[in-house]
N, C-alpha and C positions, 0 to 999 in steps of 0.2 A: 673639294671637287673630285669626281671620279672620271678618269680619262681612259678610254678603251683604244688601244692601238691594234688595228687589223694588220698584223705584221708578223713575219717569222724570220726574216733574213738577219743574220748576225750583225751586218753593217748598220742596221737600223734599230734593233731592239736594245742595243747597249748605249745608245746616244740620247736622243730626245726624251724617251720614256724616263730615263734616270734623271733628266733635268726637271721634269714635272714632279717626280718623287721628291727631289731635293727641295722643291718649293712647297712641300707639304700636301701635295695631291696624291690620292690613291690611284694607282695605275694597274691596268690589266693588259697583258700582252697575249694576243689571241693564239699565236702559233699557227700551224697550218689550218686554213679555213675549210669547213665543209658546209653544205647546205643546212645541216642540222645544228652545228655548233654556233652559228651566227645568232639565231634567235635565242639559243640557250644562254649565250653570254649577255645578250641584251636584257634578257629577263632576270638573270641571276645577279649581274653586276650593276644594272641600272645606271649606265654611264650618263654623265652630263655633257660629255664631248667625245666625239669619235674622230680618230686621226688615221689617215692612210699616207704612206710615204713611197715615193720613187717608183721603180720598175723592178719587180722581183716575182717570186713564186706566188704571191697573193694577188697579183694584178693580171691574171689570165682573164679572157673574156667571160668564161663561165662563172668565175668567182666574182667578177665585177657585177654580173647580173644578180647573183645571190645578194651581194651587198646592197645593191639598189633596192631590190625587192623587200628586204627585211628592214633596212635602216629607214627607208621612206615611210614605213608604217609607224615609226616613232616620231617624236618632235625633237630628237637630239640632233644638234648641229654636226654635220659631217665636213671635215676639213681635209684637203689634199695638199701635201707638200711636193711640188713639182721639182724634182732634183735632176731631171734629164734635159731641162731647158738650157740653151735654145736649140741645140741640134735636133732633138727629137720632139719638139713641141707639136709639130703638125702630124708626124707619123705615129706618135705614142700619146703624148699628154692630152691633146684635144680629143682623140677618140675615147680616152678614159674619162675625161670630164663629161663628155656627152653621154657616156654610158651610166655613170653613177650620179651625176649632177650634184657635186658637192656644194655646200652652202658658201664655202670660201676656199680660195686657193692661195697658198704661199709659193713663191718661186725663187730659185737661187739666182735668176737672171733679171736684174732691174729693167733691162731694155724690153722685156716681154710685158711689162705692166700696161703699156699703151695697147699692145696687141690684145690682151685680155679685155681691157676696157671697151675697145671697139666691138667686142663680141658680147658685151653685157655680163662679163664674168668678174665678180668682185675678187680682187687680188692685192697682195702686198709682197714686198721683197723680204726674204729671210735667208740669210746665208747659212752655210754649213757651220759646224762648231766641233767641239770635242768634249769628252767627259773623262774626268780624272780617274774614274774607277777602272778604265780600260786603256787610257792613254796618259801614262805617267812615266817618269824616269824609273828605271830599274837597273840593278847592277848588270854589267855586260856579261853575256853568256858565251862560253867558248864556241858553242855550236853556231853562233851567229856573228862571231868576230870577223870583220873584214875591213878592208880599206874603203871600198866604195860599194854601195848597195842601192838597188831599186826595188821598191815594193809597189807593184802596179800590174794590171793586166796589159797585154800588148795591144789588143784590139785591131788586128790586121783586117778583120771583116768590116770595121768602121771605115778604115782608110780606103778600102776597095769601093765603098759607096760614097764617101766624102773625101775626095782626093785633095781638097784644099783645106782640110781641117787644121786648125791652129796647133793641135797636139803634135802634128808632124813637124812644124817649125821647132817646137820644143824638143822633139826627139832628135832633130838634126843639130840643134845647138848643144844639147847636154849629153847625149849618149853616143851618137855616131862618131864624133871626133875622138872620144876616149877609146872606143873599140878599135879604130883605125890606127891608133898609136900603140895598140897592144896592151892597154891598161885593163886589168881585170875588173869587171863589175859583176857582183853577185845579184842575180835576178830572182825575185820571188813574185810569182804571178803566172797567169795562163798565157800560152801561145807565143812566148818569146822565141821558140824554135821555128816560127813561121815568119820571121821578120826580115829575112834576107833581102826581099825586094825593096825594103825601106832603109835598111842599115847598110846595104852594099856588101854584106858578108854574113856568114853563119856565126852565131854566138857559140863558143865551145860548150859542149853539152855539160861539162862539169861546172860551168858557171850558172847553169839554169837549175833552179830548185823547185819549180812548179808552184802549185797553189799553196798559199800560207793561210792558216786559219786566222780570221780577222782578230780574235782576241790575243793572238800571238805576235801581231805586227809590231807592237811597241818594243818587243824584245830586240828586234832588228834595229829599230830606230835608236835604241839605247846602246847597242853593241857595235854598230858600224862607225868608223871614223867620219865618213861623209855619206849623207843620204842625198841621192839625186831625186828631185821632185819635179815631175813634168807638170805643165800647165795646159789646160784645154782651151782657154780663151784669154784674150788680151785684157778683158775687163772683169774677169771673175777668178776666184780662187778654186782650186780643187779641194776636196774634203781632206786629202792627205796633207795639205799645207798646214792646216790647223793641228792635225793629229801628230805629225812629225814634230812640230814645234812644242806642242803640249806634252809630248813624251821626252822632251829634252834632247831631241836629235839635232845634229848639225846639218842644216839644209842648204843645198845649192840648187837654185831653181832658175826659171826663166825670168829675164828682166821684162816685166810687163807693166802696163798702166796700173793694174790692180796692186801688184807687188809694191810699186813705188808709192802708191797712195797710203799704204799702211806701214811699210817697213823701210828701213834705211840699209842698203846693202853694205855689208861689213860690220853691221851692228847686231841685228837680230837674226839675219840670214845672209847669204851671199847670192847675188843675182848676176847671171851671165847674159850678155846681149849677143854674143857670137860664139862660134866654135873656138876661136882663138882665146876669147875670155875664159871659156870653160877650162881649156888646157892650162892656162896660167893660174886660174883659181885653184884647181885641184892640186897642181904641183906645189903651190905656195902653202896651202893649208894642211896638206899631208905632212909638211915639214914643221908645222907650228901648232902642236897640240894645245899649248896654253891659250892661243888665240881661239881655237875651236871651242875650248871650254868656256871662255868668256862669252862667245856668241851664242852657244847653247843656252846658257843661263839667261841672257838677255832676250833670246827668242821665246823662251818659255814664259817669261814675264809679259812679253808683248801680246800674247794671245790669251792671257788670263781672263780678259773680259769676254772672250768668245766661247765660254763654256756653255753647255746645254741648259743649265739652269737659267742663265740670262736669255737664251733663245726661247725657253718655255715661258718665261715671264713676259717676253715681248709678244709672243703669240697670243697669250691671254689678254694682254692690253689691247692689241689690235681687234680681237674678237669682241671685247667689251665695247670698244668704240663703234663697232659695226652693229651692236645690239644683239649679237648672237650669244653672248654670255652676260649674266647679271653683273652689276657693278660690284656687288659684295659676294665673295666666294668663301665657303667654309674650307679651311685648310688645317692640317695638323700643326702642332706647335713646332715639331721638328720635321723629320722626313715622313712622307706618306708611305703607304704599303706598295710593294711591287709584286704583283701576282701573275704567275704564268698559268693561263687556262689549261694548257696542255699538261702541266704538272698536276693540276687538280684532277684532271681526267685520269691520269696514271695512278693517282692515289685511290681513286674510286673503282677503277676498272682494270682488268687485265687487258693489255693493249698490244696490238701487232702493228709494227712499222712496215709499210709496204716497201718491198725491195724489187729490183728489176726481175722480171719473169714471174712475179706473183700474179695469181688469179684468185677470185673469190673461192673457186672450187678448191684450189691448193690450200688456201688459208683455212677454209672450213674443215678440210680433212686433217690438217695439222693440229687443230684444237678440238676436234671431236664435236663440232657443232654443224648446223646446217647453213647453207648459203642464205636461206630465208631469215635465219636468226641474225646473222651478221648485218644483213640489209636493214632489218627492223631496228637493231641497236643503233645503227649509224644513220638512219634516215635516208638510205640509198634508194634511188628510183630507177637505177640501171646497174648493169654489171661493171660499169667503167670505174676503175680505180687508178691511182697514179703514184709514182715513186715518191716516198717521203710522207705520203698521207698516213695518218694513224687511224686504226680501226679498233673500236671498242669490241671486245670479245664477250666478256661477261663481267658482272659486278663482283668485286672482291668480297670475300666473307669478312664481316666485321667481328 
């Protein structure tokens, strides 16, 4: 089977697509979408299934309109995996569903299934997972060695809008007490310098390392003595729960209903129910590396079933049951192919990646071509371009 992912974000292109490939399916990853390349991919790759994921650069209103216009001209099933439920179901997920009209929706939130059913939307629950090609144990690196680390964005803008969000409970349980005891935590992610209103203090600037490339996160998970893992909901796991454990990290997380349903605290991870718990847990396990090692190994084994190959197989099974995919699918004996459409374009064309401040006039001048030439090569109908878009300049000489 051929599966087309309309996706470019590193968080998504390294996970579920690799799971489909592992099960013998051929996979194409679109990269940044344009009005021209969507029909090109549909015609060239001839997918049997099209998948969209989450909330990212390929889910802007104009791109969703392109997807709807071109995919609806085919008979290929379009599936959306709603990874922002339940907080953003009404503000983001539903407008997206109404705009692109997918044939089926998978959601990370089982409590949203009735919500979708009431609206006539076919849906099933599918949780996050991890893929061992990018989340696996590696030798500790000196640059990331630390006692305690957090890899996560801070999301102060979310707390401004949702003051009762459960993530704040997790923040107050796991992070705030350590900071107020003067214990160093190394933070990787955006906006931790804006969290004083919620933490009650400024985080020392030397503890804040900013954005960390998604493919590099497992280096921190493997190098830190203890990983702090926030939870967003009482009944759901964050994606990093699976990724930290799959990378062999020692995870201290919130004691939630979801955590208790799948793990035993002190065996595969350690769960804290209060600020006092957190302080005692951190003090104890920092002094017992042999216990941390045992829990790391057991944690990794505990999530082995949550790999993205299993998630891909589950998705196929559900879609077959729904009559959206045939019962018999052609697959490779081993792994399928993983194709990047953006890489194919770069092989065939000289390409310009749009940077801040670029205009079509500046780009045309730089390459010695006309604006009209660039517009024709890329199927542009206006002068509007956006950062990280790639533009074909001219075909490469064979």
